[in-house]
N, C-alpha and C positions, 0 to 999 in steps of 0.2 A: 720414267714411270714404268712399272712392271705390269703388263697387261696379259691376262689369260683370256683367250678367245675360243669360243666354240659355238656351233650352230644351234645348240640346245641350251645355252647358258643364260639366256635372258631371265632376269629375276633371281639369279643366284646371289648368295651372300658373297661379299667381296673377299673376306678372309675370316678364318676362325682363330687367327693368332691374336695375342693380347695387344700387339702393336703392329700395324700394317700400313703405315703412311706410304703413299705412292704405289699401292698395289690395288688393282681393280680386276674384277672378273666380268666379262662382257659377252653377251650374245649379239646377234646382228643388229637389233634395234638400238641397244645401248651403245655399241661401238659406233654406229652411225651418228648418234647424238654427240659422242665425244669428239669425233672428227669434225662435225659441222661446227661445234662451238670453237674449236681451235682455228678453223678456217674462216670464221665469221659468216657462215652460211645458214645459221639457225634462224628460224622465224615461225610464224603461225602456219601450221600445216592443215591442209584440207582433209576432211574425213572421207572415208571410202564412199558413203552414200552421195556426198557432194560430187565426187569424181565420177561416179556412175551416172549421175544426172547430167554432167557435162558431156559424157560420152554418148548419152542418148541424143543430145543435141547435135553432136558430130554425125551420128548415123543418120539422123533426119536430114542433115544438110547434104550428105554424100549419097544417100539411098543406094547402097551397094546391092547388086543382084543376089550375091551369094547368101545373104541372111535376110532378104527382104520379107519372106513369108514368116519366118520366126519373129522378126521385129514387129510385123503387123499384129501377130497374135499375142505377144508378150514382150513389149519393148524393153522394159526394165531388166528382165532376166537375160535377154539377149545381149544388152549392153554390158551387163555385169560379167557375163562369160567372156565376151570379146575383150573386155578390159583386163580380165585375169590372164588371158592368153598373151595379150600385149605386154603386160608387166613382166610375165615370166620370160618372154623373149628379150625384153630390154635388159633384164638382169643377166641373161645369158650372153649378152654382147651383140645382139642383132642390131644392124644399122638401118633397118626399115627400107633398105634398097633391094636386097636380094629376096625375091618372093617366088619360089618355085611352085607354089600351090595356090588354089583359089583362096584358101583361108589366109595365107600370108599376104596375098595380093590385096585382099580386103583390108587387112590390118595396115598395110603400107599406105593404101589410099587414105584411110582414116588418119594416119599419122601426118600426112601432108596437108590435111585440112587446117586452115588457120584458126579455127575456133579454139578457145582456151580449154586446156586440160591441165588442172593443177597437178604438180609433181607428186607421184607416189614414192614409196621407198626405193624402188629401182632407179627412178629418175634422180632422186637425191643422191644415191650412191654414184651415179654417173657424173653428177656435178662435183661430188667430192673428188672423184678420180681426176677430173680435169684440173681442179684447184690444187691437188697435191703435187703437181709437176714442179720439181726443183724447190719444194718446201722442206727444209731440213727437219730431221726427226732423230731423236736419240733414245727412243723407247726400246725396251726389251719386250717382245711380243711372243708369248708361248701359245702355239696352236694345239688344240686338243684333237684335231682331226688333220689328216694329211692335206696339204695345200691342193693337191690334184683333185680332191673330192669336192672342193668348195665351188660355188657358182663362179662363172667367169669374172664378174665384176669384183668379187672379193679376191680372186686370185690376182687380178690386176692391181687392186689397191695394196695388197700386201707386198707384191713385187715392187711397186713404186716406193712404198715405205722402206723396203730393204735397200733400194738404190739410193734413197735419200738419207740413209744412215742408221735405220732401225736394225736391231739385232733380232732376227726372226728364228724361232726355235720350233722345228717341226717334231711331231711325236715319233718315238721309236716304236716299231711294231714288234718288239721282242715279247715272246710269250712268257707268262709267269713260270717260275721254276717248277711249281707243283700246282695242279688244279685244286681248287678248294672242294671240300666236301659239300654236296648239294642235298638238302632235305626238302622234300615237298610235303607240306602239311595240308591235308584236305579236310574239309568239314562241310556240314550241311549249309551253313550260312555265315555271314559276317560276324554275328554275335558269338557264335561258337569259336571261331578262329581268333577273334579279338581277345577273348578271355585267355587263350593259350599264349598269344603274343605277350600280353601284359604279365602273365605269370612267369614267362621266360625272363622278362626284364627284371622282375621282382627278385629273382634268385641269384643275382650276381652284380658285379661292377659293370657299368655300361659305358665306360669311357671309350672302350674300343668297339662299340656297337653303332651301326648306322642303320637307319630305317629309310627305305624307299617307299614312300606312301603314294601309290598310284591311284588317283581318284579322290573322292571325298572321304574325309576322316571323321565325320560327325559321330558315327557309332563307335569307332575306335577311340575317339577322345573321351567319350563317356565311360568306357571300360578302363581306360588309363587313369582317369580321375579316381575311380574306385580303388585302384591299386596304389594311389598316392603319387602318380606321375602327372606332369603337365600335358596339356593338349598339343597334338601335332599341328592342328590348325589348318590343314590343307582342305581346300574346297574347290569345286568346279563351278565356274560361272553358270548361271541359270537365267534363261530368258523368261522363265515362268514365275519369277518373283512377283509378289503382289503389286508392288509399286510400278513395275514395268508393264502391267496389264491395263493400267488406267487409260492410257492414250489409245491403244487399239480397240478396247471395248467401248470407249466413249465414241470413237469415230464410227463404230458399227451402227450407231443410232442414225447415221445419215441415210442408210440404205433401207429399201423395203424388200421383202415384207418384214414386219416386226418379228424378231426372234426372241421369244420369251426367255429361253434358257440363257442366251447370251446377255440379255438385259438384266436378268436376275444375277448373273455373275458380277456384273458391274455394280449393282446395288449392294452386294454382299462384301465388296472390298472394304477393308477397314478405313481407307482414305478415299472412298468414292466422292466425286465432286458434287454430291447432293447432300442437303441437310438431313440429319437423322429423322426429323419429324415427318419427312415425306418418304424416306427410304423404307422405314419399317412398315408403314401402311401399304406401300407398293409391293413389298415382298409378300405380305399377307394376301394381297389381291391376286398376285400371279399364282399363288398356290391354290387359289380357288378357281380363277378364270385366267388361263394362260394366254392372254391377248391384251389388246389396247383399246380403250374407249368404252368398255362394257360397264355394267352396273358396279362391279367391285372396284374397277379402276376409278370411276367417279367417286365412289365412297371413300377411297384412299385420299383423294385431294380434299374432300370435305372434312375428313378427319384431321388432316394436317392444318387446314384453315382454322378449325375449332381449337386445336392445340395452341396455335399462335394467339388467337383472340383471348382465350382463357388465361394464358400466360401464368399458370398457377404458381410456379416457382420463381417467377421474375427473370427467366433466362434471357428474354428479349428486351433489351433496353428501348428499342423502337419497334413495336409490333407492326406499325403501319409500313415501315420500310421492309420488314421481314415478309409481310404479305405481298408487297410489290415484287420481291425476289421470287416468291413462290409462283406468282402469276407469270413472271418472266420465264421461269423454268418450265411451267406447264405449257406455255406457248411454244417454247423451244421443242419440247418433246411431242406435242400433239399437232402442231402446225408447220414446224420446220424440220421435222425428223421423219425417218422411215418413208421417204418420198422418192429418192433416186433409184433408178434401176441399173443402168449401165455406166453412166458418167455423172459427175457432179462438178460444179465449178470450183476451181482452186480457191477462189475467194471465200467460199462457204467453209471449206476445210480450214483455211487460215483463221476464220472467225471462231471455229470450234476450238482450235488450239489456244487462241487468245482467251476464250471462255475458261479454259482450264488454268491458265497461268496464275491469275490472281487468287484462285481458289486453292491451289496447291502450294504456292509460294510461302504463305505464312506458316505452313505446317512442316517445312523442311527442318527447322531446328528440333522438332519432336521426332520426325521420321526422316532421317538423312537420305534414305533411298529415294524419296520423292525428288531430290535434286537431280538424279539421273533422268527421271521421267520428264522434268522440266527441260533438261538439255535435249531430250528426244523431241519434245514439242518444238523447241527452237530450231533444231536441225530440219524438221519437216517443213516449218515455215520458210526456211531459207531455200529449200528445194522447190516448194510450191510457188514462190515468188517468180513471176514471169510466165507461169503456165496459165492457160485459159481453163482447161477442164482436165479431170483425172478419172480414169476408169477404176472400177472396183478392184480388178486384178492388179493394176499398176499401184494403187494405194497400198494394197496388201504387201506387194513386193518392196515398196519403199520402207514400210514399217519393219519388214523382216531385215532389211539391210541396216536400218538405223538401230534396231534393238540388238542385232547381231547375236553373239553368244550369251548376251545378258550381262549381269553384274554379279559381284561377289556379295556374300553376306557380311555386312559391316560389323555384326556382333561377334564374328569368329576371328580368332587370331592365334598365332603360335605362342606357346608358353615355354618357360625355361626347363630344360632337361639335360641330363649328363650325356645322353646319346645324341648322335647327329641325325638330322632329318633333311631329306631332299624329296622333291616331287617328281624327279626324273632320273633314271640311272646315269645319264651323261653328266649330271651335276656332282657326282661323287668325285672329288679331286684328291682325296687322301686315302691311304690304305687303312683298313679296319680289320679287326680280328673276325668280326661277324657282321654280315649284311643281312638284314631282314627285309624282304620285299613283300609289302602288304598289297593285297588285291592283285596278285600276279595273274592277270586275266587278259584275254584277247579283246581289244577294243574294236575289232572289226578292221576291214581292209582300208588302208589309207589310199585315197584316190590321187593318182598322179596323171598328168596330161599325157595322152598318147599322141606322139608326133610321128609322121611318116619319115622314111629314110631321107627323102628330098628336103623335108622341113628341118630335120636334124642337121643337115649339112649347111644350112643358112647361117646360124650363129657360129662363131669360132670355137673350135675344140669343145663342142657340146657333148656332154656325157649323160645320156638318158637314165643311166643306172645309178648315178651318184647319190640321188636322194635316198634310195633304198639302202645303198651301202652305208650311208651316214646313219640311217636309222638302226641298221643291224649293229654297227660299231658302237652305238650308244648302249645297246643291250649288253654287249660283251664287257662294257666298262664296269658292270656290277661284279662280274667274276674276276676281272683284273685287280680290283681293289679289295677283294675279300681274301685275307691272308689264310684263314682257316676254314670258314664255312659260309655258305649262302643258304639261307632258309627262306623258302617262298611259300606264301599262304594263298591257297586257291579254293574259295568257296564254290560249292556246286550251285548255289542259288544266290542271286544278287537282286535285292528288292523284289523277291518272289519270282523272278524270272531265271531260267536256266543260264548258267555262266560257263565259259569254257576257258581252259588254261591258256596262258600266253604262248604264242608260237615259238618263243625262245626255249621253251621247255624241252622241245625235241632235240636240241643241240647240247643240252647240259649233260656232262659226263659225271660218273660217280654218283648218280642220283639215287636217293632212297625215298620211298613214298611211305608216309605214315598217316593214319586217320586220327583226327583230333580226339575222337572218342576213346581211342586205345592208349592215349598218353598216360592215363592213370590206371593202374591195375587194381585188382580187387582189394588189396591191402591198403590202398590209399597212396601208394608210391607213384609220384608223377615224375616223368623224365622226358626231356626234349634236348637232343644234342648233348652239350656239355653241362647242362644244368638239371637239377632234380630237387624235389622237396617232398616231404611226407605230409600229406593233406589230412586234416582231422575235421570231423564234423563240428560245426559251431553249435554248442549246446547252451550258450549264454542267453539266447533268445528262445523262450519256450514256444512250442507249437501252439497255435490257437486252439482253445477248447471248443468242442461243438456247442452250438447254441441254436435255439429254435429260430425258424425263419423270421418270425415276427413276435413282438411282445403280445401276449394274449390281450384281447379286447382293445388293441391299439388301432384297428382299422374298421371303419364302418362305411357303407356306401355313401356316395355323395347324396345330397338332399334331392337332386333332380336326376331321375333315371330315364333312359330311352331304350328302344329295342336294341340298338347297337351295344350299349353298355350291358344290358341284361344278357344278351347272347354271349358276350365276352366273359361275363361272370359265370355263366353256366358251363361254357366249353373249356375255358382256360382262365381261372382266377389269377394266375401269375401274369398273364398278358393284361388283364383288366387293371391289376395293381400298378404295373409299370406305365401303361398308356393313359388310363383314365384317372387313377388315384394320385400318383405322384407326377404325372404329366411329362414323362420322358418323350422327347420329340427328335426325329431325325433332322439333319441340317436342311434348311429350306431348299438348297440346290437340288436335293434328292426328292423333294416332295412336289415338284411341278407335275400336275396331272398330264398323262399322255396315254395313247392307246385307247383301250376300251373304257377306262375311267373317264377320259376326256370326251370320248364320243357320247357316253351315257349322259354326262352333265349337259352337253350341248343339245342332245335330243330332248331331255327334260325341259330345257329352257325353250326350245321351239314349241313343244306342246303347251307349255305354260302360256306363252305369248299368243298362241292360236286361240286358246280357250279364254284368254283375257279379252281378246278382240270380239269373240263371239262364242257362245256355248253351243251353237248349232251350225254344223258345216256339212255340205255335201262332200262325199269322199274325194271327188275329182278337184273341187275347189280347195279342199284342205291340202291335197297333195301339191297343188300349184303354189299355194301360199306358204307351205312348209319349205319349199325350195327357195322362195324369196327370203324367208326368215333365216334359213341356213346360210345363204350368201351374206346376209347382213351380220350374222352373229359370228361367223368363222374368224374374222380379224379380231373380235373381242374375246372369244373364248377358246379358239383352237387355231391360233396363228401358225402353228407348225405345219398345218395343212397347206399353207401358201408358199412354203419353201420349195426350192428347186428339187425336182424329183418326186414331189408329193402330189402331182396333178392327178395321176391315176387313182391314188388312194382317196383323194378329196372327192373325185367324181363317184367312186364306189360308195363312199359313206353317204354322200348326198342322195344317190339313187336309192340306197337301202332305207334311209330315213324317210324319204318321200313315199315310197311304196308301203312302208310300215304304217305311216300315219294314215294313208288311204285305207289300209286294212283296219286300223283302229276305229275310224269313223264308220266304216261299213258295219262293224260289229255294233257300235253304239246305235246306229240308225235301224239296223235290222231287229234289234231287241227293244226298240222304242225306249231307249234309256234317256234320262234327263241328267245333264251334267250339273252337279251341285257345286263343285269347286275343284280347283287344282292346287297342289301343295297345301292341302287342307290340314290345318293343325288341330289335333285333338289332345285333350288333357284328362287325366284321371289321377287316382291315388292308389298306391300299392304299398301296403304295410307301412303307412305313414310317410311314404316317399312320393313326391310329385312324379308323375309319369307322363311323358309327352311323346307324341309321334306325329309325323307328317305323312299324309296319304297323297300319293301322286295324283290320282284322279278319283274323286268320290262322285258316284252316280246314284240314281234312284230308278227303280222299275215303276211301271204304272200303278202297281199294287202298293207302292210305298216302301218295298223292301230295298235296303241299301246295297250297293254294289261297289267293290273296290278293285281298281286296276293298279297293280304295282308294276311299274315299267323297269325293264332291265336291258342292258346291252351286254348280254352274255349268252353262253350256249345253254341248251336245254337239259343236258345230261344230269347235272347236279340237282337242279330244281325238280326235275321229274322224280328223281330218287327221293328227295325230301318229301314230296307230296305223297308218294307211294307208301312211305314209312310213317305218314302222319307226323312229320317232324318240321313242317313249314311254319316255324315259330313266328316269322314276321307277319304272315297272313293271320295267324291266330291272335297276334297282338292287336292288329287293326280291328279284328272282330270284337275283341274284348273292349277296346276303347269306344267302339260304336254301340255295342249292346252287351253289357257285362252280365246280363241276366240270362237271355236266351241264346246269345251268340248266333242270332239269325241274320247273318250277313253273307252275301255271295262274294267271295274273294278269289282273285285269280291273278296270275302273272301275265304280263304282255312282253314278249321278247322282240326287240327291234331287229336284230340280225336275221332271225328266221321268220319274222312277221307272223307269229303265232301266239295263241293264248294257251296257258297251262293252268289246269285246275284239278282239284281232287275229285275222284268219282264218288267217294263217300266221306266227305270231310267230317271230322269230329273235333271242331275247334275248341270246344269246351274242355274235352278230355286233355287235349294237348296243352292248353293253357294251365290247367290244374297241375299237370305233371311238371310244367316249367316252374310254377310258383313253389311247389314242394322242393324241387331241385335247388331253387334259389335259396330257400330257407336252410337247406343242408350246407350249401356253399358258405352262407353267412356264418353258420355255426362253426364250420371248419376254420374260417378266418378268425373267429372269436377265440379259438384255441391257439392261434399263431401259425396255422398251416395254410400254405398257398399251393394248391395242386396245379401241376402242369397238364395241359391238354395234349391230345394227339390228333394228327391230321388224317391218319388212315384208319379205316375200320379194323384192319388186321391188328394194328397196335392197340386199339381199344379193347379187343378181345384178349390179346396176350398180356396186356398190362391194365387190368381193370382199375377203376378209381378206388381210392381208399375206402369210401363208403358206397353202398349200393344207391344208385341214383335213379329216380323214376324216369328221367329224360337224359339220354346220352347222345351227344352230337359230336362230330369231329370238329376240331378247332381250325381256325383260319391261319394255320402256320405258313401257308404259301404267301400270305400278305403281311406277315408279322416281321418286324424289324429287330426282334429281341432274341433270335435263335441262339446267339452266342451266350447270352445271360442265362438261358435255361438249359445250356449244354446240349443244344440241338443244332450245332453248326452244320451248315450245308443243306438243311431241310428246305430252305427257301431259295436255293440256287438252281 
């Protein structure tokens, strides 16, 4: 058999020849498998996480002083690192006897412990080496790297094979007669460079062309398809594939406190282990109240129950059984989840894994990636068997080891092309006229173990520089196999982040740098290296003709209006159209309330509950009860305040809220006001449209005059400016809803953070409302003609770019909180 061996050749194609019987190309792992099969040593191999778990038990049994404190803090990571050092030494020929340092003494002691440690790749190689003695071999083995640079165990294996009859061919280090021309093509990003690479391929015969695709080729493949070429199909394994997130996200439900964002991520997975009839209501609930057990949470389960009972479309053949599943799931989440703090029983985690298995198994045929998730669950069960309890950190480390670098995308594969493709420069085995190195970028420093001089003397003939020399040699392989030219492509940005050229660039001679944007001159002549083409503008597809933004009379306001809709219509009709009319929404994961929005919702709920219990409170009693309600509602509506590091913020928000509520009731009692209602809904009619509004707190003076408190968790600056300009439309709206004739209502803001009331010195609510209605009519008229005006956030912009029509009421738009800046060509305004 003819074998080509190299340290970077795992995964290489065996041969590009039409017939190649008896020829194989091997890297270390493939060569190990070949030798094991020949010697009858192959069998079921243990995974790395299982070996780490076994090493954890060894360390527990030995309790070495050198790593005791590290092991106490993070047992899994400590065992993982020690095992990696141990395997590296075994591969280097260490006999576990000579131990000149504390590190090696610790490893030697662990090696002598009789507890089982499944063999890793270095152990299997040592077993192969023993079994090779006096085993005849007639192979021809060609090494792509010098024998002296290989790890000790491989040097011994090849030396033994040579003694047993193999013909071993080492590489000759003769330099090529002439160095190839080197062209560095730079560009802003991958898309720019991919077009240039594909255009180069399109202008000639590519039988003598090879591509080194360093990294993921997803974007490049799309451009190649546009030019009529097949996909390269290279990809990097990713641990963030959706199917691989199911297990870690589901096991997050074991720990407290409840993390709404993480739980929402679980619900949003396409193959989440929960039925859709409960996932959708829970997603909606978390967007309103980011917590567990609150009113919206309860409503979600009630909605799911109603869906099953009604069974409108006959989806559920056995509604009773489905209700039982829903009850079981609710019990799991509400009574058996979000309980553990530091440790949890291993049996509970095993139950959770077994909960997933029957729910994911039937879906594997539809989503093959779930098969990997099931294997991960099985691996975790194997590790947990025999354990009593597991800490949160230990579980996270286990999952990191099990998931590892992740998995490939099953939907991606290489397609047929005339040019040759490899994913590493060392895999180029034949000379080519032109070598194209895609994404010629620095991957960052490769970490190698640092050994002391004494430690390096322990293994036989240990060369600490060999790994870097092998890596450098693999780079030079690209220039050695390029007969005429090497073209490297280096984007300045990769996925929006700054990227830097490969370190090999500094060693390349005869280098010429060109910018992708200069490859085509003003006349349309494009040239790169030996290929060129005259580019002409495609006139076969006519440019789109301008058209009005909307068909005239195609948009009318919804039947039901509110202050929020009206304000959006007045300040930015374009935002109203996108958000309220056609209902564009951001992904749920970006819509979970946080910060001031969450604090405001929580504060409103505390006040609402206070006034539901009693409409009359002494300020001190209200302050005390508000604190109790805050503690009760935080897990339901603001669970993020219970996370690690949020203690000071939680205490600050609690104190601010309690003091503000004390101030609120001091004002109510000092003015002898009577509370009429909270979250008081009012309705009226405006231009044949139903108009609704909810008043935070509606009160009455002894004289019968009504008073409105609108509560905010915000700063005073903007609201003070609105009141000063007589532009506080929200207060005017409440006044109109309560007294559309005389507008005789006392309206004011109450700010929780500053614990203050804001009101107008000389309010003219009637005038403000009339201006708003006139402006609304103008906006509706504009839409009737097909025109949607964009608003502006700054007063300066309003003055520099006045609206198309003169408006009685001009207000700045809420661009800061708008998600549609890209659509209205205002990118960056809300950043």
